[in-house]
N, C-alpha and C positions, 0 to 999 in steps of 0.2 A: 504494500500500500504506500503510495506517495504521501508527502506531508499534507497536501491539500485534502486528500481523502481522509486522512487521520484527523485533521482539524474538524472537518464536517461531521465525522462520526462522534467526536467528542461533544460538539455542541448539540447534536441530536440527543445525546445522553443527558446533557444539561436540561434540554427542554422536557424530556420525559421525567426528569427529577423534579421539575417545576410542578408536574401533575401530582406526583405521589410522595414527594419528600425523601425518596430513597437515594440520597446523594452518595451512598457507599458504592453505587455502580460506577462513580467517577474515579474511584481509586485505581482501577485497572489501567487508566490512561496516564497515571503519574509514575515517575520513578519511585521505586519503593521507599517509603519513609518520607517522601516529599509532599504527599497529598495534603496532609493537615497543616503544612507550613506554607502552602501556596496562598498568595494574597486573596485570590478569588474564592477559595474554599470556605473560609469562615463567613464571608459575605453572603454566599449562596445559602448556607444553612440558616443564617439569621433572616434572610429574605423569606424563606419558606415558613419559619417559625412565626414571623410577623404576620404573614397571611393567615395561618391557621389560628393564631391566638385572637385575631379579630373576627373570627367566625366566617371567613370567606371560603367559598368552595370553588376551586378552579375547575372549569369544565372544558377548556380548550386553550392550547398554546400554539404559537408559531414563531418562527425566527428567520432571520436572514443574516448570513455571515459573508463579508466581502473583504478579502485580503487587500491591504493598502500598500504594504511593502514588506520585503523580507530580506534578511541577510544570512548567508550560509557560510560557516567557518568549519571546515572539516566535517565532523560528525555532530555539529550543533547548529541550531538555527534560532533566529529571533524573528518572529512574525508579528507585525502590527496589523490589526484588522478592525473593521467596523462591525459591530454586532447589534442588530436591532431586534428586539423581542416584544411580542404581544402576549398578554395573558388575559383571558376572558374568565371572569368569575362572577359569582352572585353572592349577595348577602340577603337572605330571605328571598323575596321576590324581585329585588332590585339587582340589575345586571350592570356591570362595568367592564371597560376595556382599559387596562393599564399598559403603557408602552414606554420603552426606554431605548436610547441609542448610546452605546458605550464604545469607546476606543480601548481595545484590550491588547496588551502585549503578551504573547505566549512564547515561552522559551522551551525549545525542543532539543532532545538528545537522541541520537541514533545508535543502537547497538544491535549488531547482527541483523541488519535490515528491518529493525523494529523501532518505531518512534515512541518516545515517552515524553511527558511534560515534566520539566524540572521546576517551573514556576510560572505564575501568571500574575499580572497586575494591570490595573486600570490606568491608562495614560491620561493625565490631566482631567481626572474625574472630580468627584466632590472633595477629595483630599486637598487641603490648603496648606501652603507654607506658612510658617509663623510670620505674623506681621508685627514689625517693631513699632510702626507708627502708621495709622490709617492714612495720614496725609502724605506718606512717602510710598504707599503701597500701590503704585500705579500698575495696572495690568498691562501686559504687552498687547499690541493691536495688530490685526491683519486686515487687509482690504478684501472685501468679498465682491467679486465681479466689478462692474463699473459703478463707482460711487456717484451718487447724485446729491444735489444740494438740498433737496426737500424730501422729507419722509413720505413714504407711500401710505399715508393714513390721514384721516380727518380728525382734527382736534375739536372737541365739542364745547369749547369755550370755558370760561372760568366761573360758571354758575352752579357748579356741583361736580359730582363724579358719576359717570355712567359706567357702572361696574360691568354691565353686559358687554360693552364695547371692549373693555380691558380683557375680559375673558375670551372674547372672540379673537382678539389679537394673540393672546397666549396660546390658543389652539392653532392658529394659522402658522405661527413661527416657532413652535416648540422644538422642532428638530432641524430647522434651517434658519440662517440669519436673514434679516431684512437688509437688502443691499443698500438701503438708504442710510444705514448707520455703520460706523466702524464696528468691527467684530473683535472681541477681546479673547485672548486665550482662556482667561478666567472670566466667563461671560455672564455669570449668574445675575449680578446686580445691574449691568447694562440692560439685560433682557427685562428684568422687573421694572426698571425705569421706563423702558419703552412701553410696556403694558399699561402702566399708570398714565403715561402721557396719551396713549391711545384712548384711554377712558376719560380724557378731558382735563387731567391735571396740567395746568399751564406751567411752562418753565419759568423759573425765577432767576434772571440773569445777573451775573456779577463779573467784574474784571478779575476777580480772585477765585482760584479753584477751591478754596476753603469755604466759600460762601455761596448761598443759593443752591439751586438744583437745575442744571442745564447741560445742554450739549450743543455745540455748533458743528454742523456737518459740512461736507464739501472740502475744498482745498484748505489745508491748515486747520483741520478740525480740532476742537478742544472740548473739554468737558469738566464739570465739577467733580470733586471727590465723591460727593453724595450721589451722583449719577452712576458712578462706576465701581466704588469700593464698598464692600458689604458692611463693614462696621460704620462707615460714614453715613450710609443710608439708614442704618439702625438708629444712629444718634439723631438724625433728622426726624424719623418717625417717633422716637421716644419723646422728643421735645414738643410734639404736637403742633409745630410751627408751620408757617406757609412754605410752599403752596399746597402741601399734601394734607395737613390737618388730621393726622392719624390719632386714634384713640386706643390706648393700650387695653387689652382684654386679658382676663385671668386664665382662660382655658380655650382649647381649640374648638370646643362645641359652640363658643360664642361667635365664631367667625362665620362669614357668609362669602359666597363667590365674589371675587374682586379684592378681597383682603390679603394681607401679607403676613408671612411667617419668617422670622429671622432665627438663625441657628448659630449657637456657640458650641461647636463640636467638643471642645476640650473643657468647657465649663470654667474658663479662666476670665470671663468678662469680655473677651474679644470675639465679636460675631463675624463669622466667616462665610455665611451663605444666606441667600434669600430665595423664597418661593412665593408664587401667587396661588391663592385658592381658586379653583375652577369648578368645583362641585362638592357635594357632601354625599357620604355613603349611607348605607341602610341604618347605621347607628348614629347618624348626624355628625360624623367625623370628617374633617377636610381631606379632599384629594387635591393635589397641587401639580402645577406645571413648573418646569425649571430648565435652565441651561447649565452648561459645563458638562455634567452628565445629563444629556438631553432627556427630559422626562415628561410624560403626559399622564395625567390622572394617577399620579404616584401617591401612595399613602403618606400622610404628612409627617410621621414621626421619624422617617429616615433611618430606621434600624437596619435597613438593607444597604446602607451607604458604606463605602470604603472608609469614610471619614468618621463613622460612628464610634463613640466611646460611651461607656456607662455614665460619664460625667456630663453628657450633653445637656444643654439648657436651651430653652426656646423663648422667643418673645412674640406675642400675638398682637396684631394691629388691625383695627377696623379703619378703613379709609373713608374720609368724609369729603375732602376736596374743599377748594375755596368756595365760599358762599357769596352769592351776588347781593 
């Protein structure tokens, strides 16, 4: 079997394990003793436990794996691939489809014409580097297609917040960037800011990146820290200030579609990720969309994340918007 066939067979086994939780079938694909140390192993088991513990019943799965590049050195290989998976589940009579797109690096070793996996990890997923100062934590930027100077969206003015429009935007661009904007390697906050703006939150411009909430697209584009840095957006939401006028909530059940959740993965007071609520499940718990690990209708608690730790803390915000 060539390495492509081996990779496909492995992910077929992953998808079967999504259905029944029998991740022990994956051990046969790993170099002996390496399976429980692989970065993806623990995440997959937590993902299934999170699903079962919330009373969800998975009734269908599908996935698509596309190799992006590979490097071969002797009897070892490093393969970077795009893995998009869909899980269909129900809670009571309510049905949902959860989707995610991950960039996975798989490390392979070959012995006597047999491939095994020595390790896996997610490339630029939810995991965040330590940020010394939010005002210095500029994400790197790439240009997506032909940049234009005006966003492909309609802003609904400053007379409130149209949560439905924000959610529609979150569904439209959950796994692909809007070419009207710069695209960041760590894109989670840029994406949430775009969603809020699509819902009618007006930009608050300033000459200083440390003030306001804004982005200038086109040639020489610039943006505020609150637009692009997770902790900076959290501080703006926490302040309740213009233009977003967020209200802190005590529990996820208090949120509605269009609201925002912030994540402090390490529990140290530095928030590293943001998501937007797009729906509620059968138990009135939020389902969210997000970028970096591109996610659609993902369960809010992120126990399935590579960045998850038992010390994780959350902040819940209801979005009001500027009142006329």
